[in-house]
C-alpha positions in Angstrom: -1.6 -22.1 -18.5 -4.3 -21.5 -15.9 -6.8 -18.7 -16.7 -6.7 -16.0 -14.0 -10.1 -14.9 -12.7 -10.7 -11.2 -13.0 -10.1 -9.6 -9.6 -12.3 -6.8 -8.5 -10.7 -3.5 -7.5 -11.4 -4.3 -3.8 -9.6 -7.7 -4.2 -6.6 -6.0 -5.7 -6.5 -3.4 -2.9 -6.7 -6.1 -0.2 -4.0 -8.2 -1.9 -1.7 -5.1 -2.1 -2.4 -4.2 1.5 -1.5 -7.7 2.7 1.7 -7.7 0.7 2.6 -4.2 2.1 1.9 -5.3 5.7 4.4 -8.1 5.2 7.0 -5.7 3.8 8.3 -3.6 6.8 10.7 -1.5 4.7 7.9 -0.4 2.3 5.7 0.4 5.3 8.5 2.6 6.8 8.9 4.4 3.5 5.1 5.1 3.2 5.0 6.2 6.9 7.8 8.7 6.4 6.2 10.1 3.3 2.9 10.6 5.1 4.6 12.2 8.1 6.5 14.6 5.7 3.2 15.6 4.0 1.5 16.2 7.3 4.3 18.4 8.4 4.3 20.4 5.2 0.5 21.0 5.5 0.9 22.1 9.1 3.3 24.8 8.2 
């Protein structure tokens, strides 16, 4: 088994971001949640 190098927090965030950008359904869910929050705050 290959020993994984420790990833810094920034590396993990970048990796996550890249995976999310490939996943359109996840992006749409996040977008709708953000829009909902903005609308709630505006009221």
